[in-house]
C-alpha positions, 0 to 999 in steps of 0.5 A: 214138638213145642214144649214149655217151662213156666216157672213164677218168679216168686223166688229162686228156681226150686231144685223141683222146678230144675228137674221139671225143666230138665225133663222138659228140655230132654223131650225137646230135644229128643224130637229135635223140638223146641223148648220155651221158657214162659215166666208166669208173673201173674202174681205180681204181689208175689214176684221177686226181683233178681228172680227171672234172672236167677231163672235164667243163669240157672238153666244156663249155668246147667246146659238147658238154655232156652230156644225160644221165649225169654232168654239171656242175652248177654247177662240181661233177659230178652225175649226171643220168638213170634209167640210173645210176650212170653211173660205172662203180665204183658199179655192180660188183654189177651186173658181178659178177651178170652175170659170175656168170650166164654161168659158170652159161650156160656161157659163161664160167669161174673162173681160178685161175691165180697171176701166176706161172703167167701170167708162165711161160706168157707167157715160154714163148710168147714163146720160141716165138714165139706169140702171147699168149693164156690156154692154158685151163688153168682151163677144164675144172676139175671143179665139186667143185674150183672150190668147194674152191678158193672155199671156201679164198678162193684168188683167182680171175678170170672169163674169157670162153669163146670158142669156138675154131671160130666165126668172129665176124663184125659190121657197122662203120659205118666198115669194113664187115663185120669177121670174127675167128676165134675161135681167134686171140681170147683168153679174156678176163678179165671180172671181176678178182680185186678184184671189178672188171669188166673194161671188156670185160665192163663197156661190154657191160653198160653199153650194154645196160642205158643202151640205147646204139644206136651206139658210136663208139671209136677202132680201138685197139678194133677187136679186142676188137669180137668179144669184146663180140659174144660176150657180147651173143650169150651175154646174149642181148641185141642189140649196139649198132651200131659204128663204129670211127674211125681213130687220131690220128697224128704227122707221122711217122705215130707214135700221138699218145700221151698221153706226149707233150707237148700230146696234152691237149685242156686244153694246146690250151684253155691255148694259146688256141685257139678252140673254133669252130676246135678243133672244126673241125679235130677234125672234119676228122681222120679224116672228109671232107665230099667238098667243097671246104669246110673252115670248119665251125661246130658247127651245119654239122657237125651238118647235114653229117657222116656215118659213110660219109665217115670215112676208114679210114687214120690222120688226121695231126695238122697244127697248121700246119692247126689254126693255120690254121682258128684263124686264119680263126675270129679273123677271123670273129669279131664285131668288137666281140666280138672287142675285148671279148675283148683289151680286158682283156688289152691294159689288164693291160699298158697301162692306158690300154686300159681306157678307151679309147674308141677301143679298138674301132676299133684292136682292128680293125686287128689282128683280120685279123693276129693267131692268139691273144689273148694276141698282142694287147698286143704287136701294139697296143703302139704305140697306148699307147707310143712304139715302139722303131724299128729300121734293120733294120725300117726297111728292106725289100729286097722292097719296094726299101727299101734303107738307103741310100735310107731318108733320101729316103724318109723325107723324101718321107713328111714333105712328103706327110704335112705337106701334109694339114691335121688335118681331112682326116686320114683313111686314104682322104686319106692313101692317096690323097696317097701314090698321087698322090706315087707316080704320078710314077714315080720311087718305088713306094707300097710304098717310100713306105709302108714306112717309115712303117708301120716308123716308126708300129709298130716290127713288122715286121708290123702293120697298114697305114701310113695306117689306123694314122697316122688312129688317132695323129694328124697330131702323133703320126704326124710326131712318130714320123716324125722319131725314125725319121729320126734313126737312119738 
């Protein structure tokens, strides 16, 4: 199985492009096949410096590095494999040769229409409410006339000659049998006047010469597929299997576009999303596993993914679901690895954290609450500085910790803590003591622990009170409790 991902370097890799690459990579790996990266850079005017590097770096970050084609070699784009070049701009002679072959076979023709004439034609069709299509003005030009115009070096393009009377059928791996009437298909430009091919000619020629077995792409290319089928037929080649996956949609069902914010995969990498969370999320955009399972590693996706379970309707890009998956993958991370990842971040703001022998123990307390590594310094600040505690944080209506009760509750907390020796100062012992006091019936456990936690951390959401108290130690815990008592 040879699959390909063929992005255009007109900008940073779109998040939908990353999903296409993921699906394509998985399908190759399921068959122990080859995943090829081809760069479709025939639109030179729109090509963006650094785009190829971004595509490669993003795929490498995601663990989807290509087996063949354009690859990252020591940080620099290079080519690997025997079916190159893998940049389309380096294959122009091949496209020209095949375009001329189509003319010889009667499947294509030269068109000398000027941009002005084409614009007038388009406006006329628009006024008559007709579908915009080339009117075949140049289809029946005599060979002598064509030769004369070429001798004059008149600008021309090469167009596909669509058999208008035919119905083009093909089997799509996602949508089943699809058909298009020939009279609804435009005589597509295949080779432009500057010698560069359009997508339609280039991708057909390349898919054949590179031995591509399956082409997976967005559903926006579905209407172009009959043109590609006709080209394969004209050349006498067997077409690959096609699979058109649903579009990515915003919540309002509009198409997720590059012109909107956060449409590039780079945006999500910079925000700190884990590759496991992002790939897990993208896999579920358009694919239904058919089970209740929602958390998938890349290895599990290779085992369970199937084209048969890709839906036809658009897939809504729900950032809330992405954030939920991010949280799940943060919790799954090995605690030692998690501590190693956040220690430099916390250490940058609090130098003491860089050589803190107990950092792993402290990090373990925030792993359940953190969404992005960048939040670590804020969530752990109370371990390295005395927090700023406010009355609003100390009080909590849900826990029945009212402002008027705070003096009593903080005093009860002090008494409980004073009664525990340094030797027995553990989270388990502390919790047992608070539970014993709550057992008397006049105060609940939550009423006792909430103001203690707020006093120690200054945060409305933080690790548990007794766990933090154990790490801070008895002296520091009582010191912070006394400070809180002064503001109530």
